[in-house]
C-alpha positions, 0 to 999 in steps of 0.5 A: 142238414138237420139239428139231429145230426149235430147231437153227439151221441154214439150209434148205439144210443142214437138208434133207440132215441130215433124219433125222439131226437129233435128234427129241425131241418135247415138250409146252409146257404154258401154264398160263395157258391152262388154267382153275384147276379143270382144273389142280386135276384133273390127276393131279400130285404135290402139289408140281407141282400147287401150283407150277403153280397158283401160277404161274397165280394168284399174281402180283398176286392179292388173292384168293390165299389164298382160291384156295389153299384147294383146295390145303390137302391138297397143301400139308400133303402137301408139309410132311409129306414128306421135305424138307418144311419146305424145300419148304414154305419155297420155296412160302411165299417164292414166295407172299410175293414173287410174290404180294406178300403180307403173311405175316399174310394166310396165317393162314387157311392156317396155321390149317388146316396147323398149327404147323409151317406157321406156324413156316415162314411166320414164319421165312421172312418174317423172313428175307425182311425181313432180306434186304430190310433188308440190300439196302436198307442196301447200296443206301444205303451205295453211294449215299452212297459214290458221292456221297463219291467224286464229291465227293472225286475228281470225276466217276466212271467208269461202271465204278466206279459199277457196281462200287460198286453191285454190291459187298456190304455188307462191301466197301462198309464197307471202301471207305467207311472208306478215303475219309477217308484215300485220296489217289486213287480207286484207293486207295479201291477197292484 
């Protein structure tokens, strides 16, 4: 639990350096080893408390909303603070994505937190949905383009397939249009 332990030097070099190695001790806090009530009793800022608790309980938890009940005051404080909407949006995104939750399941919380919280949850859910649709559209278009390129030019190099999979939606649209008139693979991917 010391930075000096992280410095990769052999034992013969470490010995003479001794006191000259940086000695910065740190605490490793394994929130999974702490029970939730003990975590809730810690004197933390609302944001720190909420995020530590979420790291402990969010993943794959069907009772997540019920376990968030003790954090309603902290969530309200986050929402009311400077930059509160953005901070709350980050928390909601974490809950939806990591907790694999339907935003409607958060209604019991929004009933307590009010209209502003509901607005953030709805807009965050809409953004996540739109991002997911765009990723899905890009993946589908990439798969189709790979299929078209293979039919037109034969087996593709792995690097070309990867470039197509990594491309953004607008680039994929350009390449897809070029497939119709290109005489070589290079003509498409220029």
